Structure formats: C-alpha cells, structure tokens
C-alpha positions as CSV (number, residue, x, y, z in Angstrom):
1,X,-35.2,-4.8,-94.9
2,X,-37.9,-4.4,-92.2
3,X,-38.1,-7.9,-90.6
4,X,-35.3,-9.3,-88.6
5,X,-35.1,-12.3,-86.2
6,X,-32.8,-12.5,-83.2
7,X,-31.7,-15.7,-81.5
8,X,-30.1,-15.3,-78.1
9,X,-31.5,-12.8,-75.6
10,X,-28.7,-12.3,-73.1
11,X,-27.8,-8.7,-72.3
12,X,-26.4,-8.1,-75.8
13,X,-29.1,-9.9,-77.8
14,X,-31.7,-8.0,-75.9
15,X,-30.0,-4.7,-76.6
16,X,-29.9,-5.6,-80.3
17,X,-33.6,-6.3,-80.3
18,X,-34.4,-3.0,-78.6
19,X,-32.2,-1.0,-81.1
20,X,-34.0,-2.6,-84.0
21,X,-37.4,-1.9,-82.5
22,X,-36.4,1.7,-81.9
23,X,-35.7,2.0,-85.7
24,X,-39.1,0.6,-86.7
25,X,-38.1,-3.0,-87.5
26,X,-40.4,-6.0,-87.0
27,X,-38.3,-8.1,-84.6
28,X,-39.0,-11.8,-83.9
29,X,-37.0,-13.3,-81.0
30,X,-36.2,-16.7,-79.6
31,X,-34.2,-17.7,-76.5
32,X,-33.6,-21.0,-74.8
33,X,-34.8,-19.5,-71.6
34,X,-38.2,-18.0,-72.4
35,X,-38.3,-15.7,-69.4
36,X,-35.7,-13.5,-71.1
37,X,-38.1,-12.7,-73.9
38,X,-41.0,-11.5,-71.7
39,X,-39.8,-7.9,-71.3
40,X,-39.1,-7.7,-75.1
41,X,-42.5,-9.0,-76.0
42,X,-44.1,-6.3,-73.8
43,X,-42.0,-3.8,-75.8
44,X,-43.2,-5.0,-79.2
45,X,-41.1,-8.0,-80.3
46,X,-42.8,-11.3,-81.5
47,X,-41.8,-14.4,-79.6
48,X,-41.2,-17.5,-81.8
49,X,-42.0,-20.9,-80.3
50,X,-38.7,-22.4,-81.7
51,X,-35.4,-21.3,-83.2
52,X,-36.7,-22.7,-86.6
53,X,-39.8,-20.6,-86.3
54,X,-37.8,-17.5,-85.6
55,X,-35.6,-18.1,-88.7
56,X,-38.7,-18.7,-90.8
57,X,-40.2,-15.4,-89.7
58,X,-37.6,-13.1,-91.3
59,X,-35.3,-13.0,-94.3
60,X,-32.4,-12.2,-91.9
61,X,-31.5,-13.9,-88.6
62,X,-29.0,-12.6,-86.1
63,X,-27.6,-15.1,-83.7
64,X,-25.9,-13.6,-80.7
65,X,-25.0,-16.2,-78.0
66,X,-22.0,-16.9,-75.8
67,X,-19.9,-18.7,-78.4
68,X,-19.9,-20.7,-81.6
69,X,-20.4,-24.0,-79.8
70,X,-23.6,-22.7,-78.3
71,X,-24.6,-21.5,-81.7
72,X,-24.2,-24.9,-83.3
73,X,-26.3,-26.5,-80.5
74,X,-29.1,-24.2,-81.4
75,X,-28.8,-24.2,-85.2
76,X,-27.7,-27.7,-86.0
77,X,-31.1,-29.5,-85.8
78,X,-33.1,-30.9,-88.7
79,X,-35.9,-28.3,-88.3
80,X,-33.6,-25.3,-88.0
81,X,-31.3,-26.4,-90.8
82,X,-34.3,-26.7,-93.1
83,X,-35.4,-23.2,-92.1
84,X,-32.0,-21.6,-92.9
85,X,-32.1,-22.6,-96.6
86,X,-32.4,-19.4,-98.7
87,X,-32.1,-17.1,-95.8
88,X,-29.4,-14.8,-94.3
89,X,-27.5,-15.7,-91.1
90,X,-25.5,-13.0,-89.4
91,X,-23.3,-14.4,-86.7
92,X,-22.5,-12.0,-83.9
93,X,-21.3,-14.5,-81.3
94,X,-17.7,-14.3,-80.1
95,X,-15.3,-16.6,-81.7
96,X,-12.0,-17.1,-83.5
97,X,-11.1,-16.6,-87.2
98,X,-11.0,-20.4,-87.8
99,X,-14.4,-20.8,-86.2
100,X,-15.8,-18.1,-88.5
101,X,-14.4,-20.0,-91.5
102,X,-15.9,-23.2,-90.3
103,X,-19.3,-21.5,-89.6
104,X,-19.4,-20.0,-93.0
105,X,-18.8,-23.4,-94.6
106,X,-21.4,-24.9,-92.4
107,X,-24.0,-22.3,-93.4
108,X,-23.3,-22.4,-97.1
109,X,-23.7,-26.2,-97.1
110,X,-27.1,-25.7,-95.7
111,X,-28.1,-23.1,-98.3
112,X,-27.8,-20.0,-96.1
113,X,-26.0,-16.8,-97.0
114,X,-23.6,-15.9,-94.2
115,X,-22.0,-12.8,-92.7
116,X,-19.6,-13.0,-89.7
117,X,-19.5,-10.1,-87.3
118,X,-18.3,-8.9,-83.9
119,X,-19.5,-6.1,-81.7
120,X,-16.9,-3.9,-80.2
121,X,-19.1,-2.4,-77.5
122,X,-21.2,-3.2,-74.4
123,X,-25.0,-3.7,-74.5
124,X,-25.6,-0.2,-73.1
125,X,-23.6,1.3,-76.0
126,X,-25.7,-0.2,-78.8
127,X,-27.4,2.1,-81.2
128,X,-25.0,4.9,-80.7
129,X,-23.2,6.7,-83.7
130,X,-19.8,5.8,-82.3
131,X,-20.6,2.1,-81.6
132,X,-18.6,-0.3,-83.8
133,X,-19.4,-3.6,-85.4
134,X,-16.8,-5.5,-87.4
135,X,-18.1,-7.6,-90.3
136,X,-16.6,-9.9,-92.9
137,X,-17.7,-12.4,-95.5
138,X,-19.4,-12.1,-98.9
139,X,-19.9,-8.6,-100.1
140,X,-23.5,-9.6,-101.1
141,X,-24.2,-10.7,-97.6
142,X,-22.9,-7.5,-96.2
143,X,-24.9,-5.3,-98.5
144,X,-28.1,-7.2,-97.6
145,X,-27.3,-6.8,-93.9
146,X,-25.9,-3.3,-93.8
147,X,-29.2,-1.4,-93.4
148,X,-30.2,-3.1,-90.2
149,X,-26.6,-3.3,-88.9
150,X,-26.6,0.5,-89.1
151,X,-29.6,0.5,-86.7
152,X,-27.3,-1.3,-84.2
153,X,-24.2,0.7,-84.6
154,X,-23.2,3.9,-86.4
155,X,-19.8,2.6,-87.3
156,X,-20.3,-0.7,-89.2
157,X,-16.9,-1.7,-90.7
158,X,-16.8,-4.2,-93.6
159,X,-13.4,-5.9,-93.6
160,X,-13.7,-7.8,-96.9
161,X,-14.6,-11.3,-98.1
162,X,-12.0,-13.0,-95.9
163,X,-14.5,-14.2,-93.4
164,X,-12.2,-14.6,-90.5
165,X,-11.3,-10.9,-90.5
166,X,-14.1,-9.7,-88.2
167,X,-13.1,-12.2,-85.5
168,X,-9.4,-11.3,-85.9
169,X,-10.1,-7.6,-85.5
170,X,-12.4,-8.4,-82.6
171,X,-9.8,-10.4,-80.7
172,X,-7.2,-7.8,-81.5
173,X,-9.5,-5.1,-80.2
174,X,-10.2,-7.2,-77.0
175,X,-6.5,-7.9,-76.5
176,X,-5.8,-4.1,-76.6
177,X,-8.9,-3.5,-74.4
178,X,-8.0,-6.1,-71.8
179,X,-4.4,-5.1,-71.7
180,X,-5.5,-1.6,-71.0
181,X,-8.0,-2.8,-68.4
182,X,-5.3,-4.9,-66.6
183,X,-3.2,-1.8,-66.6
184,X,-6.0,0.3,-65.3
185,X,-6.6,-2.1,-62.4
186,X,-2.9,-2.0,-61.4
187,X,-3.0,1.8,-61.8
188,X,-5.9,1.9,-59.4
189,X,-3.8,0.0,-56.8
190,X,-1.0,2.5,-57.3
191,X,-3.4,5.4,-56.6
192,X,-5.0,3.6,-53.6
193,X,-1.6,3.0,-52.1
194,X,-1.1,6.7,-52.0
195,X,-4.7,7.5,-50.8
196,X,-5.8,9.0,-54.1
197,X,-9.1,8.6,-55.9
198,X,-9.6,6.0,-58.6
199,X,-12.7,7.6,-60.1
200,X,-10.9,10.9,-60.8
201,X,-8.2,8.9,-62.7
202,X,-10.8,7.1,-64.7
203,X,-12.4,10.4,-65.8
204,X,-9.0,11.7,-66.7
205,X,-8.2,8.7,-68.9
206,X,-11.5,9.2,-70.7
207,X,-10.6,12.8,-71.4
208,X,-7.1,11.9,-72.8
209,X,-8.3,8.9,-74.8
210,X,-7.4,10.5,-78.1
211,X,-3.8,10.8,-77.1
212,X,-3.7,7.1,-76.3
213,X,-5.3,6.4,-79.7
214,X,-2.5,8.4,-81.4
215,X,0.1,6.3,-79.6
216,X,-1.5,3.1,-80.8
217,X,-1.8,4.4,-84.3
218,X,1.9,5.3,-84.3
219,X,3.0,1.9,-83.0
220,X,0.8,0.2,-85.6
221,X,2.5,2.1,-88.4
222,X,5.9,1.3,-86.9
223,X,5.2,-2.4,-86.7
224,X,3.7,-2.6,-90.2
225,X,6.7,-0.8,-91.7
226,X,9.4,-2.5,-89.6
227,X,11.0,0.9,-89.2
228,X,11.9,1.0,-85.5
229,X,14.7,3.6,-85.7
230,X,14.3,7.3,-84.7
231,X,11.9,6.4,-81.8
232,X,9.8,9.0,-80.0
233,X,10.5,6.9,-76.9
234,X,13.2,4.3,-76.8
235,X,12.7,0.8,-75.6
236,X,15.4,1.5,-72.9
237,X,13.3,4.4,-71.6
238,X,10.2,2.3,-71.5
239,X,12.0,-0.5,-69.8
240,X,13.3,1.8,-67.1
241,X,9.7,2.9,-66.4
242,X,8.8,-0.8,-66.2
243,X,11.4,-1.3,-63.5
244,X,9.8,1.6,-61.6
245,X,6.4,-0.1,-61.7
246,X,8.0,-3.1,-59.9
247,X,9.9,-1.0,-57.5
248,X,6.7,1.0,-56.5
249,X,4.7,-2.2,-56.1
250,X,7.3,-3.6,-53.7
251,X,7.7,-0.3,-51.8
252,X,3.9,0.0,-51.4
253,X,3.5,-3.7,-50.8
254,X,0.8,-4.1,-53.5
255,X,0.3,-6.9,-56.0
256,X,3.2,-6.9,-58.5
257,X,2.0,-9.5,-61.0
258,X,1.2,-7.1,-63.8
259,X,4.4,-5.0,-63.6
260,X,6.6,-8.2,-63.2
261,X,5.0,-9.6,-66.4
262,X,5.8,-6.3,-68.3
263,X,9.3,-6.3,-66.8
264,X,9.9,-9.7,-68.2
265,X,9.0,-8.7,-71.8
266,X,11.1,-5.5,-71.5
267,X,14.1,-7.4,-70.3
268,X,13.8,-9.8,-73.3
269,X,13.7,-6.9,-75.6
270,X,16.8,-5.3,-74.0
271,X,18.7,-8.6,-74.2
272,X,17.8,-8.9,-77.9
273,X,19.5,-5.5,-78.5
274,X,16.3,-3.4,-79.1
275,X,17.1,-0.8,-76.5
276,X,17.6,2.1,-78.9
277,X,14.5,1.2,-81.0
278,X,10.9,2.2,-80.8
279,X,8.5,0.5,-78.3
280,X,6.8,-1.3,-81.2
281,X,9.9,-3.4,-81.6
282,X,8.6,-5.4,-78.7
283,X,6.6,-7.3,-81.3
284,X,9.8,-8.9,-82.5
285,X,10.1,-10.5,-79.0
286,X,6.6,-12.0,-79.4
287,X,7.4,-13.2,-82.9
288,X,10.5,-15.0,-81.6
289,X,8.5,-16.7,-78.9
290,X,6.0,-18.1,-81.4
C-alpha cells in the first residue's frame, strides 16, 4: 500500500500528508483552498485538480475535514461518487457514532469500502509511537488500511465492526480531555490568585500523568462492575473537597463557574445517598438525569 490520497489540508490533514511522505508513500492531495497545498507540493505531494481526481489517483483516500457535513459537501457530487466505486474511503473527520453509521451506509451504497476513524492527538503529535488513532468498521477495511495508518500513529486501535465505536471512543476521550482542561484552567486561576507559576504546575501534571491514568482506570472498572462499596475515596470526601473549591474561589474573588458546576453534581450524589460509595457512583446521578 504505497499510494494514498488525502482530502482536506487543514493543520491535521497536512500533518497526515507529511507523516505519509516521511514513510515513503506517494501522496496525492486536494483541498478546497489550493494555497494550503503549495507547501506540501514543494515537499513532494502531488496536487490533484479535483476531489474526484484525488480519489482516482490512489486505492485509498483519507478525508480529514472539520466535520461530516463538510465531508458530504465534498464527496457527494456525481464525479466524486463515480470515483469512489471500488476504492477505500477512510473517514478521519470528527463526528458522532450515528454520523459514522450514516456515512458507512452512504459509502457502501456508492460501492466504496469504508473505515471510520478518529485521531486522539494534535497535528504536531502525528507520526509518534504513542499517538493514537481509533478505528472501527469492517475488518477487511481495517486490514487494508492498517499499514498506512501505522505511518500516522504508533497506536492504531481497531475497535471492531460496530462502525460507531471509533466516534464513541473519540468523544469519550475528548470528554475526559476537555473536563481535564477545564479543571486545569481553573487550577491556573487558583495558582495565579496566590502568585504561583502555572507553567511549573503544567510540568508537574505531565510528570504525574500515570497516576491520573490509574485513577481513571480504577473508576472505569468500578462503573463497569457496579461495585461502588469499599471506596478508596468516598463520595463524601470528594464532595467536601468540592466545597473547598467554591470557598477558595469566593475568598480569592476568582471565577467560580467550574467549581459551582462540580458542587452541584456532588450535592445530587449526596442527596441520593451515595456518600459512602466510590467517586465512580457519580455516574448514577448522570444516568438518572437522562
């Protein structure tokens, strides 16, 4: 598998093209804004005159654009649909599990094999051994795509034939990531309110990342099993800490939106009688609110 086409040359699409070039692939590219392709052409990619031409140039096409709606605008034309027949389409745009199912059906009706994927990294992290790509869809499509996907990321995870799995894992990853990022921004304000350095804290959090991972792993096991007794840290203990977040914000006169949000969930958990259970019991509150 030495020839690959890429549609979409934003920061991520461009990073994908460069990673493939670095591994000796012949890369054909196309982008709605041609100027984005100019640096890549100088580096060795081939610029196709149209999306249909890009698809025709390779047995496999990766599309990496802002969302599935943009993807349809590019792909759902008479010329492009004709070019897809008999070829492989790898969708690396961000979407929902339902959009992945709809996209797979759309691709199959047009004679294309289909693999849905999601990149759990930033453009600058592409090509590294620890970079992760989630994939799901037909096993045949994955096996055909795996060689060049490994040029993009050292950790390519195939999550099975349920095509929405990659998007589900991606959104779950992003929920955890953004939750942590919101917490980090509030943490920065705590430190700033005491005249302390934020960059030092960021470095410290990078160093202790494995500990945070162990906590997530433990809570995942607790929630999957439904065994919330014998907690390492009770909901009551966590809720008391949540109250301190709010108190500190008021004392320091900093924004309290994030701790107030967390305080609300903790109070619901306490009112439901989960005070002596593991923190993971908080999922029961979210289930009830559904």
